[in-house]
Biopython code that builds the backbone (N, CA, C, O; Angstrom):
import numpy as np
from Bio.PDB.StructureBuilder import StructureBuilder

atoms = [
    (1, "UNK", "N", (83.809, 59.657, 78.285)),
    (1, "UNK", "CA", (84.331, 60.611, 78.542)),
    (1, "UNK", "C", (83.131, 61.828, 78.945)),
    (1, "UNK", "O", (83.364, 63.035, 78.881)),
    (2, "UNK", "N", (82.024, 61.324, 79.300)),
    (2, "UNK", "CA", (81.190, 62.465, 79.848)),
    (2, "UNK", "C", (81.273, 62.186, 81.360)),
    (2, "UNK", "O", (80.942, 62.833, 82.353)),
    (3, "UNK", "N", (81.638, 61.409, 81.234)),
    (3, "UNK", "CA", (81.752, 60.314, 82.696)),
    (3, "UNK", "C", (82.514, 61.631, 83.076)),
    (3, "UNK", "O", (82.221, 62.628, 83.735)),
    (4, "UNK", "N", (83.476, 61.265, 82.469)),
    (4, "UNK", "CA", (85.195, 61.976, 83.499)),
    (4, "UNK", "C", (84.723, 63.621, 83.649)),
    (4, "UNK", "O", (85.260, 64.397, 84.439)),
    (5, "UNK", "N", (83.904, 63.887, 82.969)),
    (5, "UNK", "CA", (83.504, 65.959, 83.353)),
    (5, "UNK", "C", (82.417, 65.533, 83.789)),
    (5, "UNK", "O", (82.478, 66.197, 84.824)),
    (6, "UNK", "N", (81.419, 64.964, 83.895)),
    (6, "UNK", "CA", (80.208, 64.840, 85.354)),
    (6, "UNK", "C", (81.248, 65.093, 86.193)),
    (6, "UNK", "O", (81.273, 66.258, 86.590)),
    (7, "UNK", "N", (82.348, 64.194, 86.699)),
    (7, "UNK", "CA", (83.313, 63.797, 87.877)),
    (7, "UNK", "C", (83.774, 65.328, 88.386)),
    (7, "UNK", "O", (83.654, 65.943, 89.446)),
    (8, "UNK", "N", (84.236, 65.557, 87.362)),
    (8, "UNK", "CA", (85.134, 66.334, 87.757)),
    (8, "UNK", "C", (83.945, 68.173, 87.844)),
    (8, "UNK", "O", (84.216, 69.070, 88.643)),
    (9, "UNK", "N", (83.008, 68.232, 87.047)),
    (9, "UNK", "CA", (81.763, 69.016, 87.185)),
    (9, "UNK", "C", (81.535, 68.924, 88.827)),
    (9, "UNK", "O", (81.581, 69.964, 89.484)),
    (10, "UNK", "N", (81.255, 67.479, 89.551)),
    (10, "UNK", "CA", (80.570, 67.328, 90.782)),
    (10, "UNK", "C", (81.581, 68.118, 91.789)),
    (10, "UNK", "O", (81.361, 68.914, 92.702)),
    (11, "UNK", "N", (82.943, 67.496, 91.171)),
    (11, "UNK", "CA", (84.174, 67.373, 92.163)),
    (11, "UNK", "C", (84.375, 69.295, 92.322)),
    (11, "UNK", "O", (84.634, 69.823, 93.403)),
    (12, "UNK", "N", (84.278, 69.708, 91.638)),
    (12, "UNK", "CA", (84.142, 71.655, 90.998)),
    (12, "UNK", "C", (83.263, 71.606, 91.852)),
    (12, "UNK", "O", (83.490, 70.699, 92.653)),
    (13, "UNK", "N", (82.486, 72.082, 92.030)),
    (13, "UNK", "CA", (80.338, 72.185, 92.664)),
    (13, "UNK", "C", (81.137, 71.887, 93.983)),
    (13, "UNK", "O", (81.187, 72.809, 94.798)),
    (14, "UNK", "N", (82.011, 70.248, 94.406)),
    (14, "UNK", "CA", (82.044, 70.365, 95.974)),
    (14, "UNK", "C", (82.614, 71.154, 96.650)),
    (14, "UNK", "O", (82.428, 71.741, 97.717)),
    (15, "UNK", "N", (83.822, 71.061, 95.394)),
    (15, "UNK", "CA", (84.796, 72.056, 96.373)),
    (15, "UNK", "C", (83.961, 73.063, 96.687)),
    (15, "UNK", "O", (83.463, 72.838, 97.790)),
    (16, "UNK", "N", (83.629, 73.953, 96.272)),
    (16, "UNK", "CA", (82.994, 75.472, 96.036)),
    (16, "UNK", "C", (82.383, 75.414, 97.523)),
    (16, "UNK", "O", (82.446, 76.218, 98.453)),
    (17, "UNK", "N", (81.720, 74.054, 97.384)),
    (17, "UNK", "CA", (81.181, 74.911, 98.503)),
    (17, "UNK", "C", (81.153, 74.282, 99.554)),
    (17, "UNK", "O", (80.201, 74.289, 100.335)),
    (18, "UNK", "N", (82.660, 73.389, 99.761)),
    (18, "UNK", "CA", (82.906, 72.974, 100.921)),
    (18, "UNK", "C", (84.064, 74.930, 101.562)),
    (18, "UNK", "O", (84.197, 75.544, 102.621)),
    (19, "UNK", "N", (84.667, 75.133, 99.838)),
    (19, "UNK", "CA", (85.362, 77.042, 100.667)),
    (19, "UNK", "C", (83.898, 77.462, 101.098)),
    (19, "UNK", "O", (83.833, 76.839, 102.157)),
    (20, "UNK", "N", (82.569, 78.166, 100.965)),
    (20, "UNK", "CA", (81.992, 78.828, 100.798)),
    (20, "UNK", "C", (81.282, 78.098, 103.035)),
    (20, "UNK", "O", (80.874, 78.748, 103.998)),
    (21, "UNK", "N", (81.535, 76.447, 102.807)),
    (21, "UNK", "CA", (81.065, 76.685, 104.080)),
    (21, "UNK", "C", (82.469, 76.519, 105.181)),
    (21, "UNK", "O", (82.227, 76.141, 106.327)),
    (22, "UNK", "N", (83.131, 76.654, 104.997)),
    (22, "UNK", "CA", (84.295, 76.754, 105.722)),
    (22, "UNK", "C", (84.922, 78.966, 105.574)),
    (22, "UNK", "O", (86.007, 79.454, 105.888)),
    (23, "UNK", "N", (83.692, 79.655, 105.005)),
    (23, "UNK", "CA", (84.366, 80.807, 105.545)),
    (23, "UNK", "C", (83.301, 80.990, 106.099)),
    (23, "UNK", "O", (83.404, 82.013, 106.775)),
    (24, "UNK", "N", (81.746, 80.298, 106.237)),
    (24, "UNK", "CA", (80.671, 80.945, 106.021)),
    (24, "UNK", "C", (81.075, 80.524, 108.002)),
    (24, "UNK", "O", (80.875, 81.297, 108.939)),
    (25, "UNK", "N", (81.667, 79.080, 108.092)),
    (25, "UNK", "CA", (82.024, 78.443, 109.877)),
    (25, "UNK", "C", (83.454, 79.678, 110.442)),
    (25, "UNK", "O", (83.583, 79.951, 111.635)),
    (26, "UNK", "N", (84.271, 80.204, 109.494)),
    (26, "UNK", "CA", (84.830, 81.620, 109.864)),
    (26, "UNK", "C", (84.217, 82.242, 110.409)),
    (26, "UNK", "O", (84.142, 82.060, 111.624)),
    (27, "UNK", "N", (83.768, 82.870, 110.032)),
    (27, "UNK", "CA", (83.010, 84.262, 110.556)),
    (27, "UNK", "C", (81.931, 83.802, 111.898)),
    (27, "UNK", "O", (81.553, 84.489, 112.847)),
    (28, "UNK", "N", (81.628, 82.396, 111.555)),
    (28, "UNK", "CA", (80.922, 82.540, 112.971)),
    (28, "UNK", "C", (80.871, 81.800, 113.965)),
    (28, "UNK", "O", (79.875, 81.502, 114.623)),
    (29, "UNK", "N", (82.467, 81.322, 114.180)),
    (29, "UNK", "CA", (83.211, 81.558, 115.078)),
    (29, "UNK", "C", (83.047, 79.971, 115.343)),
    (29, "UNK", "O", (83.298, 79.602, 116.490)),
    (30, "UNK", "N", (82.636, 78.958, 114.368)),
    (30, "UNK", "CA", (82.564, 77.264, 114.281)),
    (30, "UNK", "C", (83.542, 76.431, 113.694)),
    (30, "UNK", "O", (84.414, 76.573, 112.837)),
    (31, "UNK", "N", (83.325, 75.946, 114.079)),
    (31, "UNK", "CA", (85.017, 74.113, 113.994)),
    (31, "UNK", "C", (84.794, 74.716, 112.483)),
    (31, "UNK", "O", (83.737, 75.186, 112.064)),
    (32, "UNK", "N", (85.984, 74.601, 111.787)),
    (32, "UNK", "CA", (86.063, 74.729, 110.770)),
    (32, "UNK", "C", (86.563, 73.313, 109.548)),
    (32, "UNK", "O", (86.946, 72.205, 109.925)),
    (33, "UNK", "N", (86.407, 73.788, 107.943)),
    (33, "UNK", "CA", (87.135, 71.967, 108.075)),
    (33, "UNK", "C", (88.440, 72.340, 108.081)),
    (33, "UNK", "O", (89.216, 73.218, 108.460)),
    (34, "UNK", "N", (88.346, 71.169, 107.426)),
    (34, "UNK", "CA", (89.757, 71.340, 107.698)),
    (34, "UNK", "C", (90.678, 71.268, 106.616)),
    (34, "UNK", "O", (90.066, 70.713, 105.703)),
    (35, "UNK", "N", (92.222, 71.635, 106.121)),
    (35, "UNK", "CA", (92.556, 72.611, 105.367)),
    (35, "UNK", "C", (93.047, 71.370, 104.045)),
    (35, "UNK", "O", (93.227, 71.658, 102.861)),
    (36, "UNK", "N", (93.196, 69.836, 104.729)),
    (36, "UNK", "CA", (93.214, 69.152, 104.662)),
    (36, "UNK", "C", (92.116, 68.164, 103.739)),
    (36, "UNK", "O", (92.641, 67.557, 102.806)),
    (37, "UNK", "N", (90.959, 68.012, 103.898)),
    (37, "UNK", "CA", (89.787, 68.398, 103.114)),
    (37, "UNK", "C", (89.841, 69.137, 101.580)),
    (37, "UNK", "O", (89.759, 68.623, 100.464)),
    (38, "UNK", "N", (89.962, 70.146, 101.872)),
    (38, "UNK", "CA", (90.102, 71.048, 101.058)),
    (38, "UNK", "C", (90.936, 70.751, 100.083)),
    (38, "UNK", "O", (90.510, 70.465, 98.964)),
    (39, "UNK", "N", (92.136, 70.775, 100.352)),
    (39, "UNK", "CA", (93.516, 70.237, 99.100)),
    (39, "UNK", "C", (93.258, 69.637, 99.119)),
    (39, "UNK", "O", (93.709, 69.014, 98.157)),
    (40, "UNK", "N", (92.359, 68.827, 99.895)),
    (40, "UNK", "CA", (92.263, 66.777, 98.787)),
    (40, "UNK", "C", (91.291, 66.944, 97.473)),
    (40, "UNK", "O", (91.446, 66.747, 96.268)),
    (41, "UNK", "N", (90.160, 67.426, 98.341)),
    (41, "UNK", "CA", (88.980, 68.149, 96.800)),
    (41, "UNK", "C", (90.107, 68.916, 95.494)),
    (41, "UNK", "O", (90.507, 68.492, 94.410)),
    (42, "UNK", "N", (90.282, 69.922, 96.078)),
    (42, "UNK", "CA", (90.937, 70.277, 94.889)),
    (42, "UNK", "C", (92.762, 69.217, 93.572)),
    (42, "UNK", "O", (93.305, 69.280, 92.468)),
    (43, "UNK", "N", (92.835, 68.148, 95.457)),
    (43, "UNK", "CA", (93.336, 67.244, 94.291)),
    (43, "UNK", "C", (93.045, 65.578, 93.918)),
    (43, "UNK", "O", (93.784, 64.594, 93.890)),
    (44, "UNK", "N", (91.499, 65.802, 93.632)),
    (44, "UNK", "CA", (91.287, 65.100, 92.945)),
    (44, "UNK", "C", (90.260, 65.315, 92.053)),
    (44, "UNK", "O", (89.515, 64.490, 91.524)),
    (45, "UNK", "N", (90.304, 66.643, 91.931)),
    (45, "UNK", "CA", (90.719, 67.454, 90.843)),
    (45, "UNK", "C", (89.219, 68.298, 90.750)),
    (45, "UNK", "O", (88.352, 68.392, 89.881)),
    (46, "UNK", "N", (89.408, 68.868, 92.159)),
    (46, "UNK", "CA", (88.380, 70.434, 91.794)),
    (46, "UNK", "C", (89.987, 71.512, 92.215)),
    (46, "UNK", "O", (90.218, 71.753, 93.400)),
    (47, "UNK", "N", (90.685, 71.904, 91.404)),
    (47, "UNK", "CA", (91.458, 73.057, 92.000)),
    (47, "UNK", "C", (90.456, 73.633, 91.392)),
    (47, "UNK", "O", (89.579, 74.046, 92.150)),
    (48, "UNK", "N", (90.195, 73.899, 89.573)),
    (48, "UNK", "CA", (89.832, 75.182, 89.482)),
    (48, "UNK", "C", (88.608, 75.989, 89.874)),
    (48, "UNK", "O", (88.524, 77.201, 90.068)),
    (49, "UNK", "N", (87.241, 74.607, 89.981)),
    (49, "UNK", "CA", (86.609, 75.478, 91.733)),
    (49, "UNK", "C", (87.550, 75.935, 92.992)),
    (49, "UNK", "O", (86.994, 76.858, 93.589)),
    (50, "UNK", "N", (89.142, 75.477, 93.738)),
    (50, "UNK", "CA", (89.139, 76.002, 94.721)),
    (50, "UNK", "C", (89.704, 77.787, 94.046)),
    (50, "UNK", "O", (89.685, 78.905, 94.562)),
    (51, "UNK", "N", (90.021, 77.423, 93.095)),
    (51, "UNK", "CA", (90.633, 78.822, 93.109)),
    (51, "UNK", "C", (89.718, 80.331, 93.097)),
    (51, "UNK", "O", (89.997, 81.487, 93.416)),
    (52, "UNK", "N", (88.240, 79.514, 92.442)),
    (52, "UNK", "CA", (86.989, 80.493, 91.544)),
    (52, "UNK", "C", (86.691, 80.831, 93.191)),
    (52, "UNK", "O", (86.885, 81.909, 93.752)),
    (53, "UNK", "N", (86.028, 79.258, 93.938)),
    (53, "UNK", "CA", (85.378, 79.749, 95.240)),
    (53, "UNK", "C", (86.745, 80.893, 95.840)),
    (53, "UNK", "O", (86.338, 82.054, 95.890)),
    (54, "UNK", "N", (88.400, 80.709, 96.329)),
    (54, "UNK", "CA", (88.996, 81.349, 96.594)),
    (54, "UNK", "C", (89.078, 82.923, 96.718)),
    (54, "UNK", "O", (89.295, 83.660, 97.680)),
    (55, "UNK", "N", (88.748, 83.230, 94.989)),
    (55, "UNK", "CA", (88.142, 84.863, 94.762)),
    (55, "UNK", "C", (86.583, 84.715, 94.817)),
    (55, "UNK", "O", (86.234, 85.345, 95.816)),
    (56, "UNK", "N", (85.938, 84.397, 94.457)),
    (56, "UNK", "CA", (84.673, 84.738, 94.803)),
    (56, "UNK", "C", (84.652, 84.979, 96.507)),
    (56, "UNK", "O", (85.025, 85.995, 97.092)),
    (57, "UNK", "N", (84.159, 83.861, 97.049)),
    (57, "UNK", "CA", (84.464, 83.846, 98.759)),
    (57, "UNK", "C", (85.902, 85.305, 99.175)),
    (57, "UNK", "O", (85.736, 86.043, 100.146)),
    (58, "UNK", "N", (86.991, 85.422, 98.381)),
    (58, "UNK", "CA", (88.056, 85.745, 99.045)),
    (58, "UNK", "C", (88.713, 85.213, 100.285)),
    (58, "UNK", "O", (89.445, 85.714, 101.139)),
    (59, "UNK", "N", (88.219, 84.071, 100.094)),
    (59, "UNK", "CA", (89.018, 83.004, 102.029)),
    (59, "UNK", "C", (90.273, 82.634, 101.140)),
    (59, "UNK", "O", (90.461, 82.381, 99.950)),
    (60, "UNK", "N", (90.922, 82.710, 102.108)),
    (60, "UNK", "CA", (92.417, 82.076, 102.335)),
    (60, "UNK", "C", (93.252, 82.922, 100.513)),
    (60, "UNK", "O", (94.157, 82.317, 99.938)),
    (61, "UNK", "N", (92.997, 83.545, 100.258)),
    (61, "UNK", "CA", (93.949, 84.174, 99.758)),
    (61, "UNK", "C", (95.444, 84.262, 99.678)),
    (61, "UNK", "O", (96.367, 84.114, 98.877)),
    (62, "UNK", "N", (95.168, 84.623, 101.090)),
    (62, "UNK", "CA", (96.766, 84.206, 101.500)),
    (62, "UNK", "C", (97.334, 83.495, 102.639)),
    (62, "UNK", "O", (98.311, 83.756, 103.342)),
    (63, "UNK", "N", (96.485, 82.527, 102.656)),
    (63, "UNK", "CA", (97.224, 81.103, 103.877)),
    (63, "UNK", "C", (98.016, 80.722, 103.478)),
    (63, "UNK", "O", (98.091, 80.633, 102.253)),
    (64, "UNK", "N", (98.814, 80.385, 104.123)),
    (64, "UNK", "CA", (100.589, 80.061, 104.245)),
    (64, "UNK", "C", (100.934, 78.544, 104.965)),
    (64, "UNK", "O", (101.270, 79.014, 106.052)),
    (65, "UNK", "N", (101.086, 77.159, 105.138)),
    (65, "UNK", "CA", (101.132, 76.770, 103.203)),
    (65, "UNK", "C", (100.155, 76.770, 102.420)),
    (65, "UNK", "O", (100.299, 77.138, 101.254)),
    (66, "UNK", "N", (99.172, 76.429, 102.821)),
    (66, "UNK", "CA", (97.332, 76.311, 102.089)),
    (66, "UNK", "C", (97.608, 76.545, 100.780)),
    (66, "UNK", "O", (97.596, 75.586, 100.008)),
    (67, "UNK", "N", (97.916, 77.910, 100.283)),
    (67, "UNK", "CA", (97.716, 78.714, 99.751)),
    (67, "UNK", "C", (99.881, 78.131, 98.104)),
    (67, "UNK", "O", (100.284, 78.354, 96.962)),
    (68, "UNK", "N", (100.106, 77.716, 98.829)),
    (68, "UNK", "CA", (101.684, 77.447, 98.100)),
    (68, "UNK", "C", (101.241, 75.970, 97.741)),
    (68, "UNK", "O", (101.329, 75.721, 96.538)),
    (69, "UNK", "N", (100.880, 75.159, 98.375)),
    (69, "UNK", "CA", (99.578, 73.484, 98.892)),
    (69, "UNK", "C", (99.398, 73.221, 97.870)),
    (69, "UNK", "O", (100.029, 72.349, 97.272)),
    (70, "UNK", "N", (98.033, 74.242, 97.154)),
    (70, "UNK", "CA", (96.838, 75.331, 95.827)),
    (70, "UNK", "C", (98.199, 74.229, 94.607)),
    (70, "UNK", "O", (98.314, 73.112, 94.104)),
    (71, "UNK", "N", (99.083, 75.837, 94.722)),
    (71, "UNK", "CA", (99.664, 75.694, 93.244)),
    (71, "UNK", "C", (100.209, 74.817, 92.787)),
    (71, "UNK", "O", (100.085, 74.421, 91.628)),
    (72, "UNK", "N", (101.362, 74.075, 94.180)),
    (72, "UNK", "CA", (101.497, 72.924, 93.608)),
    (72, "UNK", "C", (100.776, 71.390, 93.201)),
    (72, "UNK", "O", (101.370, 70.558, 92.515)),
    (73, "UNK", "N", (99.513, 71.204, 93.708)),
    (73, "UNK", "CA", (98.682, 70.800, 93.767)),
    (73, "UNK", "C", (97.933, 70.807, 92.146)),
    (73, "UNK", "O", (97.602, 69.861, 91.432)),
    (74, "UNK", "N", (97.844, 72.162, 91.951)),
    (74, "UNK", "CA", (97.595, 72.424, 90.739)),
    (74, "UNK", "C", (98.720, 72.315, 89.301)),
    (74, "UNK", "O", (98.305, 71.892, 88.222)),
    (75, "UNK", "N", (100.104, 72.745, 89.499)),
    (75, "UNK", "CA", (100.704, 72.809, 88.976)),
    (75, "UNK", "C", (101.357, 70.788, 88.246)),
    (75, "UNK", "O", (101.765, 70.374, 87.161)),
    (76, "UNK", "N", (101.140, 70.263, 89.377)),
    (76, "UNK", "CA", (101.041, 67.958, 88.663)),
    (76, "UNK", "C", (99.874, 67.503, 88.979)),
    (76, "UNK", "O", (99.532, 66.477, 89.566)),
    (77, "UNK", "N", (98.704, 69.248, 88.078)),
    (77, "UNK", "CA", (97.685, 67.949, 87.650)),
    (77, "UNK", "C", (97.857, 68.845, 86.000)),
    (77, "UNK", "O", (97.554, 68.304, 84.936)),
    (78, "UNK", "N", (98.348, 70.145, 86.098)),
    (78, "UNK", "CA", (98.689, 70.480, 84.291)),
    (78, "UNK", "C", (99.731, 69.346, 84.048)),
    (78, "UNK", "O", (99.501, 68.469, 83.215)),
    (79, "UNK", "N", (101.043, 69.371, 84.886)),
    (79, "UNK", "CA", (101.623, 68.376, 84.380)),
    (79, "UNK", "C", (101.407, 67.519, 83.727)),
    (79, "UNK", "O", (101.735, 67.506, 82.541)),
    (80, "UNK", "N", (100.536, 66.160, 84.561)),
    (80, "UNK", "CA", (99.607, 65.561, 84.043)),
    (80, "UNK", "C", (98.587, 64.559, 82.747)),
    (80, "UNK", "O", (98.312, 63.408, 82.407)),
    (81, "UNK", "N", (98.272, 66.386, 82.327)),
    (81, "UNK", "CA", (97.739, 66.819, 81.419)),
    (81, "UNK", "C", (98.193, 66.751, 80.149)),
    (81, "UNK", "O", (97.674, 66.422, 79.082)),
    (82, "UNK", "N", (99.614, 67.248, 80.582)),
    (82, "UNK", "CA", (100.854, 67.945, 79.352)),
    (82, "UNK", "C", (101.178, 66.118, 78.969)),
    (82, "UNK", "O", (101.524, 65.547, 77.935)),
    (83, "UNK", "N", (100.887, 65.670, 80.261)),
    (83, "UNK", "CA", (101.695, 64.012, 79.733)),
    (83, "UNK", "C", (100.980, 63.487, 79.195)),
    (83, "UNK", "O", (101.535, 62.585, 78.568)),
    (84, "UNK", "N", (98.882, 63.532, 78.882)),
    (84, "UNK", "CA", (98.839, 62.298, 79.227)),
    (84, "UNK", "C", (97.852, 62.961, 76.913)),
    (84, "UNK", "O", (97.137, 62.728, 75.938)),
    (85, "UNK", "N", (98.785, 63.806, 77.656)),
    (85, "UNK", "CA", (98.181, 64.059, 76.104)),
    (85, "UNK", "C", (98.755, 64.092, 74.614)),
    (85, "UNK", "O", (98.334, 63.979, 73.463)),
    (86, "UNK", "N", (100.424, 64.400, 75.557)),
    (86, "UNK", "CA", (101.595, 64.709, 75.065)),
    (86, "UNK", "C", (101.354, 62.378, 74.511)),
    (86, "UNK", "O", (101.385, 61.977, 73.348)),
    (87, "UNK", "N", (101.252, 61.895, 75.162)),
    (87, "UNK", "CA", (100.904, 59.925, 75.004)),
    (87, "UNK", "C", (99.901, 60.250, 73.766)),
    (87, "UNK", "O", (99.629, 59.344, 72.978)),
    (88, "UNK", "N", (99.677, 60.785, 73.699)),
    (88, "UNK", "CA", (98.118, 60.582, 72.590)),
    (88, "UNK", "C", (98.516, 61.274, 71.752)),
    (88, "UNK", "O", (97.634, 61.337, 70.896)),
    (89, "UNK", "N", (99.760, 62.138, 71.342)),
    (89, "UNK", "CA", (99.638, 61.802, 70.163)),
    (89, "UNK", "C", (100.413, 60.851, 69.507)),
    (89, "UNK", "O", (100.860, 59.845, 70.056)),
    (90, "UNK", "N", (100.655, 61.287, 67.828)),
    (90, "UNK", "CA", (101.284, 60.400, 66.751)),
    (90, "UNK", "C", (101.911, 60.159, 66.871)),
    (90, "UNK", "O", (102.432, 61.000, 67.604)),
    (91, "UNK", "N", (102.798, 59.152, 66.637)),
    (91, "UNK", "CA", (104.490, 59.456, 66.639)),
    (91, "UNK", "C", (104.892, 59.290, 67.818)),
    (91, "UNK", "O", (106.086, 59.590, 67.834)),
    (92, "UNK", "N", (104.566, 58.992, 68.766)),
    (92, "UNK", "CA", (105.405, 59.568, 70.399)),
    (92, "UNK", "C", (105.129, 57.801, 70.977)),
    (92, "UNK", "O", (105.491, 57.455, 72.101)),
]
sb = StructureBuilder()
sb.init_structure("model")
sb.init_model(0)
sb.init_chain("A")
sb.init_seg("    ")
for serial, (resi, resn, name, xyz) in enumerate(atoms, 1):
    if name == "N":
        sb.init_residue(resn, " ", resi, " ")
    sb.init_atom(name, np.array(xyz, "f"), 0.0, 1.0, " ", f" {name:<3s}", serial, name[0])
structure = sb.get_structure()
């Protein structure tokens, strides 16, 4: 369990760093972090970090279809977590 929490913490911190880098690069007219990379980080467990970074840095909050894809990833992850919890319950 400690391993999973460590990996998820690292994924979320990395996700937040990449959102911050993308925002800084956008301000400076530099090459941006690909949206696929940001969504990939969310997919591997960085969804909470992605939502927190969007709020803190006010970045990619209205961007479509990015916002829809991020929401879809979050819903799929919540469904997977609910399924795992349900499968672990007695009498299932």
